[in-house]
TORKOL-960757 format. One record per residue (C-alpha): x, y, z. Coordinates in pm, whole numbers, plus 50000, padded with zeros to 5 digits. Layout:
N
XYZ;...
***
This chain:
258
461865212949518;463405188649265;463075153049311;464895129349497;467565113949341;466555077049224;468645058849469;467005078549765;463195076549665;461055058049895;459575036149660;462515018349504;462155008649112;460384975848948;463744955348933;464934962949293;461664954849398;462154919949285;465294913349406;465024884149672;465694900450049;469274897950149;469394888150567;472674894650728;472954882251092;473094912851327;476204904051498;478984933051571;481384912951321;479154918551058;477964951151089;481114970651240;483314975250908;479834988750711;479075011051056;482275025651078;482295038050722;478995049150729;478745067651062;482815067151171;484615047651419;484005076851702;480285069351675;480585032051661;481925035752010;479345057652156;476465030952062;475885011152369;473694989852222;476304972551973;478964974652238;476704952752474;476244929252165;480394927652121;481614893052159;484444882552397;487934895052257;486834920252029;488514954452178;486434982052021;488455007352200;491144996451977;489414985651645;490025008751329;489825005750949;492724999550816;494145022350494;496635016150285;497945046450161;499455030749834;497595018849521;500544994749427;499214964649270;502004943149436;500994960749776;497524955449742;498034917549679;500214911249951;498004922850216;495054908050043;496774873750080;497714882850431;493914882050471;494074915650580;490674936850498;491874977250392;490815004650193;493645015049976;493785054849884;496185076249700;497995100749932;498855135649823;501965136549916;504695160049738;507735128649733;509845154749507;509325184449767;510415156950056;513085150649885;514515182049774;513905192750173;515735162750300;518985162350070;521445136150133;519685106050293;520765070450215;517925046849997;516485035750333;516485068250508;514525081250246;511995051550170;511285053350528;510635090150555;508625088950220;506545058250394;505945076150695;504855109950514;502465094450285;501055074450582;500835107450780;499045126750505;496085104350510;495945096050875;495125136950930;492295132750689;490845095750860;492625101451215;490555068551335;492515047651079;495225027751112;496835042350819;499695021550637;502365038750434;505245020850255;508365034250007;510755017449802;514275032049667;516615017949425;520515028749476;523535014749289;527085026849288;526195053549508;523305067149316;519545069649395;516995061749099;513695076149048;510885060848835;512175065948490;508925084848344;509515076148013;510885046047758;513905066047680;514815068848041;513435036648149;516255024247874;519155043948036;518515031348381;518354995748255;521544995848088;523115015148370;522254989548628;523434960448343;525614936048483;525744953048840;524264948949178;521734973649292;519834976549620;516304979249681;515404998950028;511374991550107;509895008450400;506775004450580;504975028550844;501525028851068;500635060551173;497105068651329;495615102051437;499055119351281;501255100951506;503695079251389;502955042951606;506185017951426;508395017551106;510534996050982;512614992350679;514324959450516;516654957250219;517104932249923;520224929149651;519544920249276;522014912749018;521204919748648;523074895648388;524624914848076;521984914047855;522174924147513;520724957247385;518524938147145;517384919047458;516884948647631;514714967747347;512454933047345;511744934347713;511144972547697;508484962747400;506554937647609;506604951747927;504864981247832;504135013748008;503134999548334;507184999748435;507635034848421;506255037148743;508125013948895;511355026049043;513514998548885;511755001048560;511144963648623;508264942648780;509824911148953;506494897548995;506574899148590;508604896748292;511494913448461;513044883748598;514244877648274;516774906748343;518014889048654;521054870548779;520994867249117;518644878949362;519084881849778;516444889549969;512904884050053;510344884849785;508024907749970;510604933850032;511414931149636;507904935849567;508024966849814;506264958450131;507894940650449;504704925650525;505904898850790;506894926851047;504084946350946;501604917751016;503004913051348;502884948551444;499014953251328;498504917251569;500824934251865;498724968151846;495364947551842;494564960451446;493624923151353;493274893951508;495954872351680;
***
């Protein structure tokens, strides 16, 4: 029989033995999140001892781990600023296939479809969790744009949007157990200034490859601002997550404190 891995050995290594002991109060508020991660929400609900120590107002029947089905830095930052405890995961969801199977959708309808699809994919893997899915589309002059993928495509896309107003549609969906609980979508409008091609090339040099993963080929929270002349709508929507209605939904359904 092979030796047990170091971390699971009965006797910890010397470096660990000399670390100070950390005492954590044995309360539901401290234990529950780690308990859920290690044993699952259903095990928590069946632990009568822990249930008996639950303080008034904490409903373990609805308590869930919250998962954000996105690795977007902007979305993660918005939820963190709002004080929401969550885990961020990348959904294994084929957006291109969903678009092919649902032709003719406008930007708002498509964003809603993709947000729900991403959340549902993750929810089926972790049915006890409350899963947040989000998506954003960009449309201009009746055309929907995709993430550019390379610098030449980003340059052409930004030239197409130069001097025009485009629409960003951001959708968010909440799914649990594979069932859609709630969704909403909001729009914002951004007008680009008539920048020169030299200014555009300078912007692309400075922005780097990160913008290739943004549907607009720019970051509103970064130097993408230099391309803009006018902004109409919520910053949250532009960043890809209508966070205020989402927070209201999470409170109403008992997933976060009221």
